[in-house]
Every structure is written in C-alpha cells, then in structure tokens.
Steps between C-alpha positions, in 0.01 A plus 500: 500500500835663556764477771564770764296770316179521295244749368377560858843606632494854639840652437690795644821641354773601744695782337212577262579872482859446379581487127521117478199456726289740292601346168433142606181582692355630172614183321354272767167686496487466122551123543192482724674495840273622780730767649326655799770726642860610524734544796753783526586610856430874534265517202194343663168669426584581139347335195690440178345501153609181324370542144157602621477288813557681830706283736523601868841524668560387859788549744529136601398153388278445805315826422457392137376153599256646751351735242497274195509135613817447293647148511807539276774758463752578226820676610657757264713665768870596446748246647598702809136538610381154395567325831288753692222469241490119521511505881207747496305244292600210730395698810161555335472122434467556124446148355714545184783749438654505151842670516602622154795715617844398375824561693370468857801419727501128585507568875183710463328215315618251764355727770156549348471138382583356843260753653222382268568138598490587871163675457361223279233714329671637188616326182783687329559468125842627388690725540645594160223317318257588220197406713200278434229495235181302456419597140162663456457529878775697671860610458726601790838631388669567167408192290350616166128422502452455127738215411273212596148421614334272755558126464612182674874544557665608826839674471761563769825669403811649657553724196279792399580505129470121471158527667389730220656284229333181626163675528535616140622161370198324655246776439286261291435299819496778762568501874315471829774702672859597418724573800841666485669413830825695445858380501655672803685293765206538741143494368160450659278278285696207351466256210363250753231738629379555143522132404285410802242766413486393133466135600208594725332725240239299305524718187877472458561194280878525453790702640804675351787559741787731403814499711852626458851418612603557860377364832298181539139622463439292188641184659271550800208563262581173322475311830166670571367409154594138564313494831196720431436604140296270274442750216742512204791742552744627239809696593767732370822599676666823385879500494625193310775708337605691813870472597572331834580708805345824372194681632262528207201729470291471813663547837416139591654341190825387659653168392766312700644189335215277386265641766243731346584428136233476232604142422460390865157663520389346168611158627311539830180604320520228236557240772149572633331496159516869408573557131766774476550705184840629385342831394180684598347415160582131540345511848183656356485224239528233772197659672316523167546125446359425845194719454433372150506148642 
C-alpha cells in the first residue's frame, strides 16, 4: 500500500516541455512513474521523446485526462503561470495536483487553494515542495528515487532536504510513502492529512513527522495524533538554533515570541507521546529503536 499515489497512478506533467519539466519527467520515468502525457498550452498535438519514450503533449488538463485517463498531475510551471496551471487542473477535476514550483505569490496560492476547496474534487500537495514518492512504485516531483526502498515507514515533512536525509538514514527499513508538504505560509495537503492517511494505511507501521519553526501546524498535528493516531510517531522540528523574530528559510518559518518556536513544538509533540529527536540522526535512531522492538 501507499498513500495518495501508487504504481497504478497515471501521471501528467504540466510544464513538461520546459527545461525543469523535461529534466524531471525523465527522472520520474526512470523511477518507474507511469507518465501518460504532458500539458503545455499551445503545444498540444506534439509528442516529446523522453529517453526513448514518446510522451504526448496536450493543451489543457481536461484534454489530457480525456485522452489518457490521468489521475495525478505534477506542476513544473514558472511562478507567474502556476496559478493558471493549477486552476486548469482543478477545473478538470484532477484528483491530485503536486505543485513543485517555488516562489508562487502567496495571493495566487490563496486563490487556487480556496478554489480547490470550493470545488471539492482536487487535493493539492505543495506548493514549493519536493513532491511524493512511494519507493519502487511511483515518484511525483524531485525526490531522488535511489536513496531508499519500499518498507513500513510513512514520512511527512515540511522540508525537502530533511525528507531526503530521513529517507537515507532509514533506508535499511524503507518507506511506504514519503510526502514533502512544503513550508510556505499557505499549503494544500497538511501534516494532519498525511497522518490520517498513514494511520489508515495497513502497511504503514510507524510514522516520521518533520516540522519546522513558524506557525502552529505541528501543534495542531500533535492534537490530531492524540485524538486519532495509534501508530508510533517520532518527530523532528528544524530550527532549534534560530534567533527569535527572524524569518528563517521557508516563507512560513516566522516566529513571534514563544509562538512557533522549536521548543514549543517539541513540547506539544512530546505531551502526546511523540518522541522528538534533537537532530535528524537522533530522530532516525528513535524510529530504529521502535522498529527493532
């Protein structure tokens, strides 16, 4: 099992003909992702050679879905065109849209996210995220496919690089799915959405949750874990050494007073039984102890 995507997912790439889209489409294909088409308005009717596989290009998401039966999209569209691309996918009722693009204006994200909620048919992952991988099955986004294999751990992370590090640290156990949700002020899929899916997935035995300073997402996740999650969860919060009052790294990592600090998040998670590591390696070791019984 996996959450949100699996080996049967039929994927289109919005912005496939651009340089980033081309590069990562080839990577995703190499990882076994079933990419059935690309979308670039104005280039419909062409086919692109992706290392020996010809991928058709469509003008719109609805056209691509009609021709291919696609049920997931990855967006590699420049920031100023990203809102239009995501709205195109929402209008087509695409079930999952993974928005990799960094630097989308917050008001554009607010617009397409609220539009997706009003339509109620499309789950958005991101923006500014590394995507989602079910090792050995499918890979949507920019997560390296060769750092871990399939296994029993579920991973949800705000940070792209910490996603990769945790996958590598626990490669001897492997993962059902690793999800990078992004760290912008407004995101689609949350820690809670992933925790619920991992709790409901019979093959996920334990969960790693990576947060970072700023906002209250981790505190809300802690409350959800208390009420709903029975599987073991270990956590890590990036930003213990960050100075107060400064915006650090991700656009959403804003700390005011004690609100949003790493210490406050660690406390909230530990209060509901989540073991929190001081470093990514320590967090991996906490998970190792759980899985080794």
